[in-house]
Jmol script that loads the backbone (N, CA, C; Angstrom):
load data "model"
ATOM      1  N   MET A   1      -0.317   4.214 -10.185  1.00  0.00           N
ATOM      2  CA  MET A   1       0.877   4.397  -9.872  1.00  0.00           C
ATOM      3  C   MET A   1       2.668   4.117  -9.331  1.00  0.00           C
ATOM      4  N   SER A   2       3.181   4.365 -11.048  1.00  0.00           N
ATOM      5  CA  SER A   2       4.392   3.665 -10.780  1.00  0.00           C
ATOM      6  C   SER A   2       5.310   3.730 -10.008  1.00  0.00           C
ATOM      7  N   GLU A   3       6.817   3.161 -10.823  1.00  0.00           N
ATOM      8  CA  GLU A   3       8.101   3.231  -9.753  1.00  0.00           C
ATOM      9  C   GLU A   3       8.137   5.368  -9.932  1.00  0.00           C
ATOM     10  N   TYR A   4       8.202   5.597 -10.381  1.00  0.00           N
ATOM     11  CA  TYR A   4       8.496   6.611 -11.245  1.00  0.00           C
ATOM     12  C   TYR A   4       7.892   7.418 -10.048  1.00  0.00           C
ATOM     13  N   GLU A   5       6.775   7.622 -10.372  1.00  0.00           N
ATOM     14  CA  GLU A   5       5.629   8.284  -9.885  1.00  0.00           C
ATOM     15  C   GLU A   5       6.218   7.482  -7.748  1.00  0.00           C
ATOM     16  N   TYR A   6       7.229   6.885  -6.999  1.00  0.00           N
ATOM     17  CA  TYR A   6       7.272   6.064  -5.756  1.00  0.00           C
ATOM     18  C   TYR A   6       8.779   8.136  -6.135  1.00  0.00           C
ATOM     19  N   GLY A   7       9.576   6.671  -6.798  1.00  0.00           N
ATOM     20  CA  GLY A   7      10.858   8.292  -5.982  1.00  0.00           C
ATOM     21  C   GLY A   7      10.523   9.793  -6.738  1.00  0.00           C
ATOM     22  N   GLY A   8      10.066   9.426  -7.752  1.00  0.00           N
ATOM     23  CA  GLY A   8       9.634  11.147  -6.817  1.00  0.00           C
ATOM     24  C   GLY A   8       9.101  11.442  -6.088  1.00  0.00           C
ATOM     25  N   LEU A   9       8.015  10.480  -5.488  1.00  0.00           N
ATOM     26  CA  LEU A   9       7.633  11.197  -3.774  1.00  0.00           C
ATOM     27  C   LEU A   9       8.966  11.656  -3.045  1.00  0.00           C
ATOM     28  N   LEU A  10      10.276  10.154  -3.347  1.00  0.00           N
ATOM     29  CA  LEU A  10      10.439  10.335  -1.825  1.00  0.00           C
ATOM     30  C   LEU A  10      11.733  11.299  -2.223  1.00  0.00           C
ATOM     31  N   TYR A  11      12.236  11.205  -3.014  1.00  0.00           N
ATOM     32  CA  TYR A  11      13.630  12.714  -3.674  1.00  0.00           C
ATOM     33  C   TYR A  11      12.269  13.920  -3.406  1.00  0.00           C
ATOM     34  N   ASP A  12      11.047  14.850  -3.555  1.00  0.00           N
ATOM     35  CA  ASP A  12      10.763  15.286  -3.237  1.00  0.00           C
ATOM     36  C   ASP A  12      10.927  15.402  -1.128  1.00  0.00           C
ATOM     37  N   ILE A  13      10.561  14.933  -0.597  1.00  0.00           N
ATOM     38  CA  ILE A  13      10.271  14.980   1.099  1.00  0.00           C
ATOM     39  C   ILE A  13      11.233  14.808   0.582  1.00  0.00           C
ATOM     40  N   SER A  14      12.072  13.689   0.153  1.00  0.00           N
ATOM     41  CA  SER A  14      13.951  14.091   1.356  1.00  0.00           C
ATOM     42  C   SER A  14      14.570  16.065   0.987  1.00  0.00           C
ATOM     43  N   GLU A  15      13.976  16.604  -0.093  1.00  0.00           N
ATOM     44  CA  GLU A  15      14.321  18.681  -0.536  1.00  0.00           C
ATOM     45  C   GLU A  15      13.925  18.995   0.223  1.00  0.00           C
ATOM     46  N   LYS A  16      12.562  18.655   1.086  1.00  0.00           N
ATOM     47  CA  LYS A  16      11.652  19.186   1.909  1.00  0.00           C
ATOM     48  C   LYS A  16      12.812  19.186   3.638  1.00  0.00           C
ATOM     49  N   LEU A  17      13.095  18.289   4.077  1.00  0.00           N
ATOM     50  CA  LEU A  17      14.059  17.385   5.610  1.00  0.00           C
ATOM     51  C   LEU A  17      14.772  18.064   4.868  1.00  0.00           C
ATOM     52  N   ASP A  18      14.299  19.237   6.595  1.00  0.00           N
ATOM     53  CA  ASP A  18      16.122  20.154   6.260  1.00  0.00           C
ATOM     54  C   ASP A  18      17.901  19.034   6.928  1.00  0.00           C
ATOM     55  N   ILE A  19      18.692  19.297   6.164  1.00  0.00           N
ATOM     56  CA  ILE A  19      19.923  18.083   6.279  1.00  0.00           C
ATOM     57  C   ILE A  19      19.976  18.548   8.045  1.00  0.00           C
ATOM     58  N   ASN A  20      19.788  19.852   8.154  1.00  0.00           N
ATOM     59  CA  ASN A  20      20.182  19.970   9.190  1.00  0.00           C
ATOM     60  C   ASN A  20      19.782  18.419  11.226  1.00  0.00           C
ATOM     61  N   LYS A  21      18.449  18.180  10.221  1.00  0.00           N
ATOM     62  CA  LYS A  21      18.153  17.629  10.880  1.00  0.00           C
ATOM     63  C   LYS A  21      18.415  15.405  11.033  1.00  0.00           C
ATOM     64  N   LEU A  22      19.034  15.414   9.716  1.00  0.00           N
ATOM     65  CA  LEU A  22      19.896  14.087   9.729  1.00  0.00           C
ATOM     66  C   LEU A  22      20.651  14.034  10.360  1.00  0.00           C
ATOM     67  N   PRO A  23      21.336  13.272  11.406  1.00  0.00           N
ATOM     68  CA  PRO A  23      21.082  12.867  13.128  1.00  0.00           C
ATOM     69  C   PRO A  23      20.287  12.448  13.485  1.00  0.00           C
ATOM     70  N   ARG A  24      19.536  13.385  13.988  1.00  0.00           N
ATOM     71  CA  ARG A  24      17.952  12.971  14.373  1.00  0.00           C
ATOM     72  C   ARG A  24      17.261  12.173  13.692  1.00  0.00           C
ATOM     73  N   LEU A  25      16.767  11.664  12.494  1.00  0.00           N
ATOM     74  CA  LEU A  25      16.749  10.708  11.362  1.00  0.00           C
ATOM     75  C   LEU A  25      17.051   9.304  11.752  1.00  0.00           C
ATOM     76  N   LEU A  26      18.886   9.548  11.558  1.00  0.00           N
ATOM     77  CA  LEU A  26      19.154   8.046  11.312  1.00  0.00           C
ATOM     78  C   LEU A  26      19.531   7.754  12.878  1.00  0.00           C
ATOM     79  N   TYR A  27      19.127   7.964  13.370  1.00  0.00           N
ATOM     80  CA  TYR A  27      19.092   8.150  15.733  1.00  0.00           C
ATOM     81  C   TYR A  27      17.216   6.557  15.672  1.00  0.00           C
ATOM     82  N   MET A  28      16.443   8.349  14.587  1.00  0.00           N
ATOM     83  CA  MET A  28      14.953   7.566  14.899  1.00  0.00           C
ATOM     84  C   MET A  28      15.193   5.796  13.835  1.00  0.00           C
ATOM     85  N   CYS A  29      15.684   5.713  13.032  1.00  0.00           N
ATOM     86  CA  CYS A  29      15.818   4.588  12.571  1.00  0.00           C
ATOM     87  C   CYS A  29      17.181   3.930  12.640  1.00  0.00           C
ATOM     88  N   ARG A  30      17.561   3.462  12.954  1.00  0.00           N
ATOM     89  CA  ARG A  30      19.076   3.791  13.702  1.00  0.00           C
ATOM     90  C   ARG A  30      18.385   1.837  13.813  1.00  0.00           C
ATOM     91  N   ASN A  31      17.177   1.482  14.320  1.00  0.00           N
ATOM     92  CA  ASN A  31      16.738  -0.161  14.662  1.00  0.00           C
ATOM     93  C   ASN A  31      15.991  -0.808  12.650  1.00  0.00           C
ATOM     94  N   ASP A  32      16.585   0.246  12.004  1.00  0.00           N
ATOM     95  CA  ASP A  32      15.668  -0.269  10.803  1.00  0.00           C
ATOM     96  C   ASP A  32      16.463  -0.399   9.777  1.00  0.00           C
ATOM     97  N   ILE A  33      17.494   0.006   9.803  1.00  0.00           N
ATOM     98  CA  ILE A  33      19.302   0.390   8.878  1.00  0.00           C
ATOM     99  C   ILE A  33      20.475  -0.455   8.882  1.00  0.00           C
ATOM    100  N   ALA A  34      21.246  -1.267   8.350  1.00  0.00           N
ATOM    101  CA  ALA A  34      22.234  -1.996   8.367  1.00  0.00           C
ATOM    102  C   ALA A  34      23.024  -1.690  10.002  1.00  0.00           C
ATOM    103  N   GLU A  35      23.486  -2.308  10.348  1.00  0.00           N
ATOM    104  CA  GLU A  35      24.552  -2.393  11.300  1.00  0.00           C
ATOM    105  C   GLU A  35      25.851  -1.251  10.570  1.00  0.00           C
ATOM    106  N   GLY A  36      26.098  -0.161  10.937  1.00  0.00           N
ATOM    107  CA  GLY A  36      27.631   0.515  10.847  1.00  0.00           C
ATOM    108  C   GLY A  36      27.137   1.056   8.905  1.00  0.00           C
ATOM    109  N   SER A  37      26.030   1.319   9.012  1.00  0.00           N
ATOM    110  CA  SER A  37      26.004   1.613   7.524  1.00  0.00           C
ATOM    111  C   SER A  37      25.169   2.549   7.488  1.00  0.00           C
ATOM    112  N   GLU A  38      25.248   3.420   8.703  1.00  0.00           N
ATOM    113  CA  GLU A  38      24.998   5.227   8.807  1.00  0.00           C
ATOM    114  C   GLU A  38      25.772   5.773   8.780  1.00  0.00           C
ATOM    115  N   LYS A  39      26.898   5.678   8.900  1.00  0.00           N
ATOM    116  CA  LYS A  39      28.462   6.152   8.317  1.00  0.00           C
ATOM    117  C   LYS A  39      28.830   6.176   6.704  1.00  0.00           C
ATOM    118  N   HIS A  40      27.759   6.244   6.497  1.00  0.00           N
ATOM    119  CA  HIS A  40      27.776   5.981   4.472  1.00  0.00           C
ATOM    120  C   HIS A  40      26.271   6.747   4.294  1.00  0.00           C
ATOM    121  N   ILE A  41      25.647   7.130   5.053  1.00  0.00           N
ATOM    122  CA  ILE A  41      24.508   7.876   5.242  1.00  0.00           C
ATOM    123  C   ILE A  41      24.361   9.594   5.328  1.00  0.00           C
ATOM    124  N   HIS A  42      24.971  10.937   3.924  1.00  0.00           N
ATOM    125  CA  HIS A  42      25.206  12.026   4.436  1.00  0.00           C
ATOM    126  C   HIS A  42      24.546  12.901   3.821  1.00  0.00           C
ATOM    127  N   ASP A  43      22.680  12.045   3.153  1.00  0.00           N
ATOM    128  CA  ASP A  43      21.992  12.698   2.855  1.00  0.00           C
ATOM    129  C   ASP A  43      20.490  12.188   2.913  1.00  0.00           C
ATOM    130  N   VAL A  44      19.570  12.543   2.956  1.00  0.00           N
ATOM    131  CA  VAL A  44      18.676  12.048   3.795  1.00  0.00           C
ATOM    132  C   VAL A  44      17.323  11.161   2.347  1.00  0.00           C
ATOM    133  N   LEU A  45      18.009  11.297   1.487  1.00  0.00           N
ATOM    134  CA  LEU A  45      17.458  10.129   0.293  1.00  0.00           C
ATOM    135  C   LEU A  45      18.846   8.934   0.230  1.00  0.00           C
ATOM    136  N   ALA A  46      20.047   9.216   0.846  1.00  0.00           N
ATOM    137  CA  ALA A  46      20.417   8.182   0.641  1.00  0.00           C
ATOM    138  C   ALA A  46      19.682   7.165   2.219  1.00  0.00           C
ATOM    139  N   LEU A  47      19.712   7.561   3.221  1.00  0.00           N
ATOM    140  CA  LEU A  47      18.675   7.133   4.540  1.00  0.00           C
ATOM    141  C   LEU A  47      17.336   6.472   3.810  1.00  0.00           C
ATOM    142  N   PHE A  48      16.904   6.655   2.513  1.00  0.00           N
ATOM    143  CA  PHE A  48      15.528   5.825   2.961  1.00  0.00           C
ATOM    144  C   PHE A  48      16.364   5.142   1.755  1.00  0.00           C
ATOM    145  N   ASN A  49      17.014   5.238   1.017  1.00  0.00           N
ATOM    146  CA  ASN A  49      17.281   4.190   0.141  1.00  0.00           C
ATOM    147  C   ASN A  49      18.117   2.932   1.174  1.00  0.00           C
ATOM    148  N   GLU A  50      17.847   2.645   1.903  1.00  0.00           N
ATOM    149  CA  GLU A  50      19.279   2.580   3.120  1.00  0.00           C
ATOM    150  C   GLU A  50      17.901   1.841   3.791  1.00  0.00           C
ATOM    151  N   LEU A  51      16.754   2.670   3.907  1.00  0.00           N
ATOM    152  CA  LEU A  51      15.709   1.682   4.663  1.00  0.00           C
ATOM    153  C   LEU A  51      14.981   1.456   3.655  1.00  0.00           C
ATOM    154  N   GLU A  52      14.906   1.729   2.364  1.00  0.00           N
ATOM    155  CA  GLU A  52      14.742   0.555   1.187  1.00  0.00           C
ATOM    156  C   GLU A  52      14.640  -0.696   1.120  1.00  0.00           C
ATOM    157  N   LYS A  53      16.524  -0.329   0.845  1.00  0.00           N
ATOM    158  CA  LYS A  53      17.831  -1.922   1.170  1.00  0.00           C
ATOM    159  C   LYS A  53      17.264  -2.745   2.533  1.00  0.00           C
ATOM    160  N   GLN A  54      16.046  -2.201   3.660  1.00  0.00           N
ATOM    161  CA  GLN A  54      16.051  -3.372   4.437  1.00  0.00           C
ATOM    162  C   GLN A  54      14.734  -3.315   3.928  1.00  0.00           C
ATOM    163  N   ASN A  55      14.211  -3.546   3.567  1.00  0.00           N
ATOM    164  CA  ASN A  55      12.557  -3.256   3.211  1.00  0.00           C
ATOM    165  C   ASN A  55      11.976  -2.837   4.813  1.00  0.00           C
ATOM    166  N   ARG A  56      12.076  -1.640   4.767  1.00  0.00           N
ATOM    167  CA  ARG A  56      11.141  -0.578   6.109  1.00  0.00           C
ATOM    168  C   ARG A  56      10.716   0.534   4.763  1.00  0.00           C
ATOM    169  N   ILE A  57      10.766   0.945   3.646  1.00  0.00           N
ATOM    170  CA  ILE A  57       9.567   1.680   2.980  1.00  0.00           C
ATOM    171  C   ILE A  57      10.318   0.717   1.978  1.00  0.00           C
ATOM    172  N   GLY A  58       8.986   1.445   0.825  1.00  0.00           N
ATOM    173  CA  GLY A  58       8.380   0.714  -0.665  1.00  0.00           C
ATOM    174  C   GLY A  58       7.522   1.927  -0.855  1.00  0.00           C
ATOM    175  N   ILE A  59       7.656   1.083  -2.112  1.00  0.00           N
ATOM    176  CA  ILE A  59       6.023   1.984  -2.967  1.00  0.00           C
ATOM    177  C   ILE A  59       4.872   1.194  -2.630  1.00  0.00           C
ATOM    178  N   ASP A  60       4.260   0.098  -1.193  1.00  0.00           N
ATOM    179  CA  ASP A  60       3.349  -1.005  -0.985  1.00  0.00           C
ATOM    180  C   ASP A  60       3.826  -0.525   1.036  1.00  0.00           C
ATOM    181  N   ARG A  61       4.698   0.035   1.282  1.00  0.00           N
ATOM    182  CA  ARG A  61       5.183   0.070   2.662  1.00  0.00           C
ATOM    183  C   ARG A  61       5.702   1.327   2.963  1.00  0.00           C
ATOM    184  N   LEU A  62       4.193   2.623   3.001  1.00  0.00           N
ATOM    185  CA  LEU A  62       5.184   3.429   3.629  1.00  0.00           C
ATOM    186  C   LEU A  62       4.146   3.504   5.038  1.00  0.00           C
ATOM    187  N   GLU A  63       4.418   2.867   5.608  1.00  0.00           N
ATOM    188  CA  GLU A  63       3.649   3.571   7.302  1.00  0.00           C
ATOM    189  C   GLU A  63       5.105   4.176   7.868  1.00  0.00           C
ATOM    190  N   ASN A  64       6.374   3.029   8.425  1.00  0.00           N
ATOM    191  CA  ASN A  64       6.856   3.789   7.982  1.00  0.00           C
ATOM    192  C   ASN A  64       7.348   4.918   7.607  1.00  0.00           C
ATOM    193  N   LEU A  65       7.689   5.424   6.553  1.00  0.00           N
ATOM    194  CA  LEU A  65       7.387   6.356   6.554  1.00  0.00           C
ATOM    195  C   LEU A  65       6.999   7.793   6.741  1.00  0.00           C
ATOM    196  N   LYS A  66       5.230   7.051   6.479  1.00  0.00           N
ATOM    197  CA  LYS A  66       4.891   8.076   7.075  1.00  0.00           C
ATOM    198  C   LYS A  66       4.883   8.880   9.083  1.00  0.00           C
ATOM    199  N   GLU A  67       5.461   7.730  10.157  1.00  0.00           N
ATOM    200  CA  GLU A  67       6.166   7.383  10.960  1.00  0.00           C
ATOM    201  C   GLU A  67       6.855   8.649  11.337  1.00  0.00           C
ATOM    202  N   ILE A  68       8.154   8.654  10.484  1.00  0.00           N
ATOM    203  CA  ILE A  68       8.606   9.809  10.669  1.00  0.00           C
ATOM    204  C   ILE A  68       8.612  11.319  10.438  1.00  0.00           C
ATOM    205  N   LEU A  69       7.357  11.022   9.120  1.00  0.00           N
ATOM    206  CA  LEU A  69       7.094  12.177   9.213  1.00  0.00           C
ATOM    207  C   LEU A  69       6.232  12.442  10.529  1.00  0.00           C
ATOM    208  N   THR A  70       5.578  12.344  10.461  1.00  0.00           N
ATOM    209  CA  THR A  70       5.061  12.599  11.738  1.00  0.00           C
ATOM    210  C   THR A  70       6.400  13.147  13.030  1.00  0.00           C
ATOM    211  N   GLN A  71       7.264  12.346  13.336  1.00  0.00           N
ATOM    212  CA  GLN A  71       7.725  12.219  14.163  1.00  0.00           C
ATOM    213  C   GLN A  71       8.473  13.928  14.356  1.00  0.00           C
ATOM    214  N   MET A  72       9.038  13.597  13.213  1.00  0.00           N
ATOM    215  CA  MET A  72       9.497  15.515  13.048  1.00  0.00           C
ATOM    216  C   MET A  72       8.550  15.991  12.045  1.00  0.00           C
ATOM    217  N   LYS A  73       7.319  16.559  12.277  1.00  0.00           N
ATOM    218  CA  LYS A  73       6.368  17.397  12.144  1.00  0.00           C
ATOM    219  C   LYS A  73       5.819  18.601  11.176  1.00  0.00           C
ATOM    220  N   LYS A  74       5.656  17.420  10.310  1.00  0.00           N
ATOM    221  CA  LYS A  74       5.004  17.132   8.487  1.00  0.00           C
ATOM    222  C   LYS A  74       4.296  17.351   8.373  1.00  0.00           C
ATOM    223  N   PRO A  75       3.673  17.733   8.933  1.00  0.00           N
ATOM    224  CA  PRO A  75       2.019  17.070   8.824  1.00  0.00           C
ATOM    225  C   PRO A  75       1.570  17.530   7.129  1.00  0.00           C
ATOM    226  N   SER A  76       2.485  18.084   6.510  1.00  0.00           N
ATOM    227  CA  SER A  76       2.148  18.815   5.118  1.00  0.00           C
ATOM    228  C   SER A  76       2.513  17.023   4.124  1.00  0.00           C
ATOM    229  N   LEU A  77       4.311  17.129   4.278  1.00  0.00           N
ATOM    230  CA  LEU A  77       4.233  16.118   3.619  1.00  0.00           C
ATOM    231  C   LEU A  77       4.097  14.131   3.490  1.00  0.00           C
ATOM    232  N   ARG A  78       3.781  13.773   5.065  1.00  0.00           N
ATOM    233  CA  ARG A  78       2.732  13.308   5.278  1.00  0.00           C
ATOM    234  C   ARG A  78       1.304  12.923   4.711  1.00  0.00           C
ATOM    235  N   LYS A  79       0.435  14.058   4.766  1.00  0.00           N
ATOM    236  CA  LYS A  79      -0.228  13.807   3.733  1.00  0.00           C
ATOM    237  C   LYS A  79       0.213  13.808   2.531  1.00  0.00           C
ATOM    238  N   LYS A  80       1.286  13.844   1.719  1.00  0.00           N
ATOM    239  CA  LYS A  80       1.154  14.134   0.531  1.00  0.00           C
ATOM    240  C   LYS A  80       1.341  12.541   0.020  1.00  0.00           C
ATOM    241  N   VAL A  81       2.100  11.543   1.585  1.00  0.00           N
ATOM    242  CA  VAL A  81       2.221  10.300   1.555  1.00  0.00           C
ATOM    243  C   VAL A  81       0.457  10.031   1.708  1.00  0.00           C
ATOM    244  N   GLU A  82       0.149  10.712   1.528  1.00  0.00           N
ATOM    245  CA  GLU A  82      -1.221   9.232   2.323  1.00  0.00           C
ATOM    246  C   GLU A  82      -2.057   9.659   0.644  1.00  0.00           C
ATOM    247  N   GLU A  83      -1.729  10.619  -0.348  1.00  0.00           N
ATOM    248  CA  GLU A  83      -2.839  10.985  -1.178  1.00  0.00           C
ATOM    249  C   GLU A  83      -2.209   9.977  -2.555  1.00  0.00           C
ATOM    250  N   PHE A  84      -0.473   9.763  -2.472  1.00  0.00           N
ATOM    251  CA  PHE A  84       0.242   9.177  -3.015  1.00  0.00           C
ATOM    252  C   PHE A  84      -0.296   7.678  -3.053  1.00  0.00           C
ATOM    253  N   GLU A  85      -0.385   6.336  -1.731  1.00  0.00           N
ATOM    254  CA  GLU A  85      -1.516   6.211  -1.605  1.00  0.00           C
ATOM    255  C   GLU A  85      -2.397   5.442  -1.671  1.00  0.00           C
ATOM    256  N   PHE A  86      -3.505   6.542  -1.202  1.00  0.00           N
ATOM    257  CA  PHE A  86      -4.356   6.293  -1.948  1.00  0.00           C
ATOM    258  C   PHE A  86      -4.705   6.466  -3.711  1.00  0.00           C
ATOM    259  N   ARG A  87      -4.564   7.425  -4.028  1.00  0.00           N
ATOM    260  CA  ARG A  87      -4.330   7.276  -5.237  1.00  0.00           C
ATOM    261  C   ARG A  87      -3.669   5.878  -5.881  1.00  0.00           C
ATOM    262  N   ARG A  88      -2.636   5.763  -5.188  1.00  0.00           N
ATOM    263  CA  ARG A  88      -2.407   4.162  -5.776  1.00  0.00           C
ATOM    264  C   ARG A  88      -2.534   3.114  -5.554  1.00  0.00           C
ATOM    265  N   LYS A  89      -3.764   2.711  -4.547  1.00  0.00           N
ATOM    266  CA  LYS A  89      -4.735   2.469  -4.532  1.00  0.00           C
ATOM    267  C   LYS A  89      -6.036   2.620  -5.243  1.00  0.00           C
ATOM    268  N   GLY A  90      -6.212   3.254  -5.669  1.00  0.00           N
ATOM    269  CA  GLY A  90      -7.468   3.625  -7.050  1.00  0.00           C
ATOM    270  C   GLY A  90      -7.035   2.996  -8.460  1.00  0.00           C
ATOM    271  N   THR A  91      -5.468   3.163  -8.600  1.00  0.00           N
ATOM    272  CA  THR A  91      -5.248   2.434  -9.327  1.00  0.00           C
ATOM    273  C   THR A  91      -5.022   1.094 -10.018  1.00  0.00           C
ATOM    274  N   ARG A  92      -5.026   0.602  -8.247  1.00  0.00           N
ATOM    275  CA  ARG A  92      -4.632  -1.044  -8.481  1.00  0.00           C
ATOM    276  C   ARG A  92      -6.207  -1.696  -8.691  1.00  0.00           C
ATOM    277  N   LEU A  93      -6.962  -0.449  -8.217  1.00  0.00           N
ATOM    278  CA  LEU A  93      -8.640  -1.098  -8.545  1.00  0.00           C
ATOM    279  C   LEU A  93      -8.846  -1.507  -9.459  1.00  0.00           C
ATOM    280  N   ASN A  94      -8.354  -0.526 -10.474  1.00  0.00           N
ATOM    281  CA  ASN A  94      -8.868  -0.082 -11.291  1.00  0.00           C
ATOM    282  C   ASN A  94      -8.354  -1.053 -12.214  1.00  0.00           C
ATOM    283  N   PHE A  95      -6.669  -1.023 -12.164  1.00  0.00           N
ATOM    284  CA  PHE A  95      -6.252  -2.129 -12.969  1.00  0.00           C
ATOM    285  C   PHE A  95      -7.100  -3.071 -13.021  1.00  0.00           C
ATOM    286  N   ARG A  96      -7.859  -3.854 -12.007  1.00  0.00           N
ATOM    287  CA  ARG A  96      -7.709  -5.009 -11.651  1.00  0.00           C
ATOM    288  C   ARG A  96      -9.227  -5.723 -12.291  1.00  0.00           C
ATOM    289  N   THR A  97     -10.556  -5.137 -12.035  1.00  0.00           N
ATOM    290  CA  THR A  97     -11.468  -4.096 -12.494  1.00  0.00           C
ATOM    291  C   THR A  97     -11.394  -4.868 -14.385  1.00  0.00           C
ATOM    292  N   ARG A  98     -10.064  -3.658 -14.660  1.00  0.00           N
ATOM    293  CA  ARG A  98     -10.185  -3.286 -16.443  1.00  0.00           C
ATOM    294  C   ARG A  98      -9.882  -5.101 -16.650  1.00  0.00           C
ATOM    295  N   LYS A  99      -9.772  -6.045 -16.380  1.00  0.00           N
ATOM    296  CA  LYS A  99      -8.743  -7.818 -17.267  1.00  0.00           C
ATOM    297  C   LYS A  99     -10.573  -8.199 -17.284  1.00  0.00           C
TER     298      LYS A  99
END
end "model"
wireframe off; spacefill off
backbone 0.3
color backbone group
């Protein structure tokens, strides 16, 4: 699984989360983003970018993203993240065994 697929995953999730819920998302993530950065976050994708900058989410750090989706009552999106993790782990295992 590549960084491109990970970026696509975040983009897809950001498109499916209601922009009207951004204030709730920002409040939920207030301890995970830099102080004052919320002024510059105008959409969900920008929030994900900030969470990445703060090392709160990443291609191998998806627990916080899954928790956000659980709290937002988005089980289908959480499942999508879990499937991504499963495929990524399989890809890494295959790569290691081919060496």
